[in-house]
KOLTILUM-999635 format. One line per field, with one value per residue (C-alpha): x, y, z; residue in one letter; residue number from 0. Coordinates in Angstrom, 1 decimal. Layout:
% residues N
X: X  ...
Y: Y  ...
Z: Z  ...
res: A  ...
n: NUM  ...
% end
This chain:
% residues 329
X: -10.0  -8.6  -11.0  -11.0  -8.8  -9.5  -8.2  -5.5  -4.6  -1.3  0.3  3.5  4.0  3.5  -0.3  -2.2  -5.2  -5.8  -5.2  -7.8  -10.3  -9.8  -10.2  -13.4  -14.9  -14.1  -15.6  -12.5  -10.0  -6.4  -4.0  -1.9  1.7  4.4  6.9  9.5  13.2  16.1  18.4  20.8  18.0  17.3  13.7  12.0  8.7  6.5  3.2  0.7  -1.4  -1.0  -1.0  -0.5  -2.3  -4.0  -4.5  -2.3  -2.5  0.2  -0.8  2.3  2.6  5.7  5.1  7.5  10.1  10.3  13.3  12.1  8.6  10.1  12.2  9.3  7.3  10.1  10.5  6.7  6.6  9.6  8.0  4.7  6.5  8.4  5.2  3.6  1.1  -0.6  -0.4  1.2  -0.1  1.7  -0.8  1.2  -1.1  1.9  4.8  8.2  10.8  8.3  9.7  13.1  11.6  14.1  17.8  17.7  21.4  24.7  25.3  21.8  19.9  16.5  15.4  11.8  13.1  15.3  12.3  10.4  13.2  13.4  9.6  9.8  12.9  11.3  8.5  5.7  3.2  1.1  1.2  -1.7  -0.8  -2.5  -1.8  1.7  3.9  4.6  2.5  5.5  6.7  4.3  6.6  9.5  7.7  7.5  4.4  0.9  0.6  -2.8  -2.6  -5.7  -7.0  -8.2  -9.7  -13.4  -13.2  -11.6  -14.3  -16.9  -15.4  -15.3  -19.0  -20.1  -17.9  -16.7  -19.2  -19.3  -17.2  -19.2  -17.5  -14.2  -10.8  -8.5  -4.9  -1.7  1.3  3.8  4.1  4.6  1.1  -0.7  -2.0  -3.5  -5.2  -6.5  -8.1  -9.9  -10.9  -12.3  -14.4  -15.8  -16.2  -14.1  -11.3  -7.6  -4.7  -1.0  1.5  5.2  7.9  11.3  14.2  14.6  18.2  20.6  22.1  20.6  20.6  18.4  14.8  12.0  8.9  5.7  3.7  0.5  1.5  -2.0  -5.4  -7.1  -8.1  -9.4  -12.7  -12.8  -12.6  -9.2  -8.9  -5.2  -4.5  -1.3  -0.2  2.1  2.9  6.1  7.6  4.7  6.9  5.3  1.8  2.8  4.1  1.2  -1.4  0.2  0.5  -3.3  -4.2  -2.1  -3.7  -7.1  -8.6  -11.7  -10.8  -8.2  -8.6  -5.7  -6.4  -3.5  -3.3  -0.4  0.1  3.6  4.1  7.4  9.0  6.0  5.2  1.6  1.2  2.6  0.2  -2.7  -1.7  -1.7  -4.4  -6.2  -9.6  -8.8  -5.9  -7.5  -5.4  -6.1  -5.2  -2.6  -0.3  -1.3  -2.6  -3.7  -0.8  -1.2  -4.9  -4.3  -2.0  -3.9  -7.7  -7.6  -6.5  -9.3  -8.6  -10.5  -10.6  -9.4  -10.1  -13.3  -11.3  -8.5  -11.0  -13.0  -9.8  -8.7  -12.2  -12.1  -8.6  -9.4  -12.5  -10.8  -13.0  -11.9  -10.4  -10.6  -14.4  -13.9  -13.1  -14.7  -18.2  -18.1  -15.4  -17.8  -20.3  -17.7  -20.0  -18.7  -19.0
Y: 33.8  37.4  39.9  43.6  44.2  44.6  43.2  45.2  44.3  45.5  44.9  45.5  45.9  42.4  42.2  45.4  44.5  41.2  42.9  45.5  42.8  41.0  44.1  45.0  41.6  42.0  45.6  47.1  49.6  48.7  50.0  52.6  51.9  53.1  50.5  51.9  51.7  53.9  54.9  52.0  49.4  49.0  48.6  51.3  50.8  53.2  52.1  55.0  53.9  52.4  48.5  48.3  45.3  44.6  41.4  42.1  40.3  41.1  40.0  39.6  37.1  35.6  37.2  38.6  40.3  37.5  38.6  42.2  40.9  38.6  41.3  43.7  41.0  40.4  44.1  44.6  41.8  43.2  46.7  45.4  43.3  46.3  48.3  45.9  44.1  41.4  38.7  38.9  36.6  36.5  35.8  34.4  33.3  32.0  30.9  31.9  29.3  26.5  24.5  24.2  22.0  19.1  18.3  16.6  16.7  17.1  20.6  21.8  24.2  23.7  27.3  26.8  25.9  29.0  31.1  29.5  30.4  34.0  34.5  33.2  35.2  38.4  37.9  36.1  34.2  32.4  31.8  31.4  30.2  28.6  25.4  24.7  23.1  20.3  20.1  19.0  22.6  23.2  21.0  23.5  25.9  25.9  28.2  27.3  27.1  27.0  25.8  26.9  25.1  26.5  23.1  24.1  27.1  25.0  22.4  25.0  26.3  22.9  22.2  25.6  26.3  23.0  21.4  17.7  17.5  14.6  12.4  14.0  12.8  14.5  14.5  15.1  16.4  14.6  12.1  14.8  16.1  12.7  13.0  16.5  15.3  12.0  14.1  16.3  13.2  11.4  14.4  14.9  11.1  11.1  8.9  9.8  9.9  10.4  11.7  10.6  13.0  11.6  12.5  11.1  10.3  9.7  13.2  16.0  18.1  15.6  16.9  16.0  14.2  13.1  10.0  8.9  6.3  5.7  6.3  6.7  10.2  9.3  11.2  12.7  16.2  16.3  18.5  19.2  19.9  21.4  23.7  26.0  27.2  29.3  28.9  27.1  24.3  21.5  22.8  22.9  19.4  18.0  19.8  18.4  15.0  14.9  16.1  13.4  10.8  11.8  14.1  15.9  19.1  20.2  22.6  23.5  24.4  25.7  27.2  29.7  31.3  32.6  32.8  34.8  33.5  32.3  33.5  34.4  34.4  30.8  29.7  31.3  29.0  25.8  23.2  24.1  25.6  27.6  28.1  28.8  30.2  31.9  35.5  34.5  36.2  39.4  38.5  41.8  42.1  38.4  38.7  41.4  39.2  35.9  35.7  32.0  33.0  32.9  34.1  32.8  35.2  33.6  36.8  35.2  32.2  34.4  36.8  34.0  32.4  35.8  36.2  32.7  33.1  36.3  34.9  31.6  29.5  26.4  26.9  23.2  23.5  26.0  23.0  20.1  21.4  23.3  21.7  18.9  21.3  23.2  26.3  27.9  31.5
Z: 19.6  19.5  21.1  21.3  18.1  14.5  11.1  9.4  5.8  4.4  1.1  -0.8  -4.5  -5.7  -6.1  -4.8  -6.9  -5.1  -1.7  -2.6  -3.7  -0.4  1.6  -0.2  0.5  4.2  3.9  5.5  4.1  3.3  5.9  4.1  3.7  1.3  -0.1  -2.4  -3.1  -2.3  -5.2  -4.3  -4.6  -0.8  0.2  2.3  4.2  6.0  7.6  7.7  10.7  14.1  14.2  17.9  19.4  16.0  14.0  11.0  7.6  5.1  1.6  -0.7  -3.5  -5.1  -8.6  -11.2  -9.0  -6.5  -4.6  -4.2  -3.2  -0.6  0.9  1.1  2.9  5.4  6.1  6.5  8.9  10.9  10.9  12.3  14.9  16.2  16.1  18.6  16.5  18.4  15.7  12.2  9.4  6.1  3.3  0.4  -2.4  -4.4  -2.2  -3.4  -4.2  -3.6  -6.5  -4.5  -1.8  -1.7  -2.3  -5.6  -6.3  -4.4  -2.9  -3.9  -1.6  -0.1  -0.6  0.4  3.9  3.9  3.0  6.0  8.4  7.2  7.7  11.2  12.1  10.8  13.3  11.4  13.6  11.0  7.3  4.8  1.3  -1.6  -3.6  -2.4  -5.0  -2.3  0.9  2.9  2.8  5.8  7.8  7.2  9.7  13.5  13.2  12.0  8.2  6.4  2.8  0.9  -2.2  -5.5  -6.3  -5.4  -7.8  -10.5  -10.3  -10.3  -13.5  -15.1  -14.3  -15.5  -18.6  -20.1  -22.4  -22.2  -19.0  -17.8  -20.4  -20.0  -18.6  -16.1  -17.2  -15.3  -17.4  -15.2  -12.4  -9.8  -10.4  -10.3  -6.8  -7.5  -10.8  -9.3  -6.5  -9.1  -11.1  -8.1  -7.0  -10.5  -11.0  -14.1  -15.5  -15.1  -17.5  -16.8  -19.3  -19.1  -20.2  -21.4  -23.6  -27.1  -26.4  -23.4  -23.5  -21.3  -24.5  -26.3  -27.2  -24.8  -25.8  -23.9  -24.2  -22.4  -19.8  -18.3  -19.7  -23.0  -24.2  -27.7  -28.5  -24.9  -23.4  -21.8  -18.7  -18.1  -14.4  -12.9  -10.1  -12.0  -15.4  -16.1  -19.5  -21.0  -22.5  -20.5  -21.5  -25.2  -25.3  -23.3  -25.5  -28.7  -27.3  -26.3  -29.8  -31.4  -29.2  -30.4  -27.7  -28.8  -27.0  -24.4  -21.5  -19.3  -15.6  -13.6  -10.1  -10.5  -13.8  -13.4  -17.2  -16.6  -19.8  -21.7  -25.2  -25.0  -28.7  -28.8  -26.1  -28.2  -31.1  -29.0  -29.6  -26.4  -25.9  -22.8  -20.4  -16.9  -14.1  -10.8  -9.9  -7.3  -9.8  -11.6  -15.1  -16.6  -19.1  -20.1  -20.8  -23.2  -25.4  -25.1  -25.6  -24.6  -21.1  -18.4  -14.8  -11.8  -8.7  -5.5  -3.3  -1.9  -0.6  0.8  2.4  4.1  5.4  7.0  8.6  10.0  11.2  13.0  14.5  15.6  13.3  11.4  8.0  7.1  7.0  4.2  1.9  3.8  3.5  0.3  -1.9  -3.2  -4.7  -6.8  -6.7  -3.5  -4.8
res: M  L  R  G  N  S  I  R  I  L  T  G  N  S  H  P  E  L  A  Q  A  V  A  E  R  L  N  I  P  L  T  P  C  I  V  K  K  F  S  N  G  E  T  N  V  K  I  G  E  S  V  R  D  E  D  V  F  I  L  Q  S  G  S  Y  D  V  N  D  N  L  M  E  L  L  I  L  I  S  A  C  K  T  A  S  A  R  R  I  T  A  V  I  P  C  F  P  Y  A  R  V  D  K  K  D  K  S  R  A  P  I  T  A  K  L  V  A  N  M  L  V  V  A  G  C  D  H  V  I  T  M  D  L  H  A  S  Q  I  Q  G  F  F  D  I  P  V  D  N  L  Y  S  E  P  L  M  M  G  Y  I  K  R  E  I  E  G  W  Q  S  G  I  V  V  S  P  D  A  G  G  A  K  R  A  T  A  V  A  D  K  L  G  L  E  F  A  L  I  H  R  Q  R  D  G  K  S  E  N  S  P  E  K  M  D  I  L  V  G  D  V  R  D  K  V  A  I  L  V  D  D  M  I  D  T  G  N  T  L  A  M  A  A  R  T  L  K  D  K  G  A  K  A  T  Y  A  I  V  S  H  G  L  L  S  E  A  N  M  G  R  I  Q  E  L  P  I  E  R  L  V  V  T  N  T  I  P  Q  K  Q  H  C  A  N  C  P  K  L  T  V  I  D  V  S  P  T  I  A  E  S  I  R  R  T  H  N  G  E  S  I  S  L  L  F  G  E  W  A  G  G  G  G  M  Y
n: 0  1  2  3  4  5  6  7  8  9  10  11  12  13  14  15  16  17  18  19  20  21  22  23  24  25  26  27  28  29  30  31  32  33  34  35  36  37  38  39  40  41  42  43  44  45  46  47  48  49  50  51  52  53  54  55  56  57  58  59  60  61  62  63  64  65  66  67  68  69  70  71  72  73  74  75  76  77  78  79  80  81  82  83  84  85  86  87  88  89  90  91  92  93  94  95  96  97  98  99  100  101  102  103  104  105  106  107  108  109  110  111  112  113  114  115  116  117  118  119  120  121  122  123  124  125  126  127  128  129  130  131  132  133  134  135  136  137  138  139  140  141  142  143  144  145  146  147  148  149  150  151  152  153  154  155  156  157  158  159  160  161  162  163  164  165  166  167  168  169  170  171  172  173  174  175  176  177  178  179  180  181  182  183  184  185  186  187  188  189  190  191  192  193  194  195  196  197  198  199  200  201  202  203  204  205  206  207  208  209  210  211  212  213  214  215  216  217  218  219  220  221  222  223  224  225  226  227  228  229  230  231  232  233  234  235  236  237  238  239  240  241  242  243  244  245  246  247  248  249  250  251  252  253  254  255  256  257  258  259  260  261  262  263  264  265  266  267  268  269  270  271  272  273  274  275  276  277  278  279  280  281  282  283  284  285  286  287  288  289  290  291  292  293  294  295  296  297  298  299  300  301  302  303  304  305  306  307  308  309  310  311  312  313  314  315  316  317  318  319  320  321  322  323  324  325  326  327  328
% end
């Protein structure tokens, strides 16, 4: 346990609203810092208060300008290191390059490993992230990594807001998300379905289609669970497949709403009742264009993990005790 020092929360330009919400829940002010660019595009950082011998938490998410946000985080870590901070924790709600976590073809990079190395070299002592695309990314680090889960918040939403969820079915849009979806289904006591994606022809340019490989969704409320939505193409195909197979209603629940290339008007027209995402990525501009979009606040989970880390308490208890209830906050 760290004694005789206080929590300092810093943030770059990726998600200041989430950092402010976390600071308010901890009842401490954000440490002032200026993060801007020189005219040639280089990032310039100035920390406004002393962080000497303090427990520093730098909240920076991998949102729209991923490369700029990552560079800001690295420079902030380095600045705190040279300013003699006692411990530096990078709080990364949406881990950048998490999708590039393995070598899937010849000469392909493993960029998530590169990001891990960069964080450690910059001077990071600890990482807190949320809903990693692949849990093995934790093994890329030689420092402690805590992977938080939005699952309790998601299950709380399902129980409160989805009418008839007791007779619903949890659906994974691909094989990679089967483990995630079955975990949710088991905790809710529901059935599970898996959608298989394939191409109509042998060519890579052939159109894709989806078909339900496991499970029966007819006349049931389908709860589509995934960790990330970017273009929205997978969601669109899955929603139409579920409707064609007779699902009574479809809700999509996704951890990270990147939505970088998604047409929000197109998502509004999909046969889904709600698209539910967390605010690990800023969603204000998307909410204005898509009334079906609902945002769940993860600041309570992040704030509690920071408090527990600072006090030397278990973070696993955060989910072991409370996850089953689904009504943590």
